[in-house]
C-alpha positions, 0 to 999 in steps of 0.5 A: 137254598141253605139256611147260611146262604139265607143268612147271609143275603138277609143280614149282611146289609144291616148295620147298626141295627135296631131288635125290630130290624133283627125282629124283621130280618128274622121273620124273613127267612123262608122255611127256617125251622127246616133249613135249621135242621143241619145246624142243631147240635147236642148239648156238650159243655151246656145244658142245651146246644149252642151253634154260632152259624154266622158272624160278622161285625155287625150281628152274630146268628145262633142256632140253639136246642134246649132238650126237654125240661133243661134251661139256660143259666141266667144271664145278660148280653153284654152290650149286645140287642138280641132277638130270638124265633122259636123253630120248634116247640115253645119255651119259658122266658123268664125276665129278671130285674136287678137289684144291684149284687142281685137279680130277682124274677119279675115276669115269664111267659111263653114263646110258641113256634113263630114267635119272636122274643126281644132282647133289649140292652141289659135284659137278664133272663133265662130261657126254660124248656119245660115241654117233653119235646124239644125246643129249637130257636134261632137268635141274632145278636147285634153286635156279636155277643161279648162280655156276658154276664152269667148270674148263679141261682141260689135260693130264690136270689140271683148273684153275679158270677 
């Protein structure tokens, strides 16, 4: 079975899922690392590859490829909650705390292959790949991503853009 079919089978029945529902569903995908290979995109407009492979009214599923020594911008997910499972490599997830107009780094931790990271509503974070191999992860957001805020990183202070 292809990844898209697995996602349809596993996720299409979810209505107003919790982050735990998203994590449980992601972990049900058999051989996700192998099945994701045809969906991995190389970077184009961002420093990382991003491929939205499934979307319905309830959720959106995205494959992310962060090359060695690259990172995402610092961002939130608007009104969405989410869960991401690392399929290859490891990622450094850096959490930021909002201080009004700015955000400051509050915590960082590694997420290894087969592990998940949870994104609650309002979470501000950045994903980095400090390793010499690519990092591939499978993300699911509910509701689908809209109205994300990206923060500019300048001299240790982040500003909403």
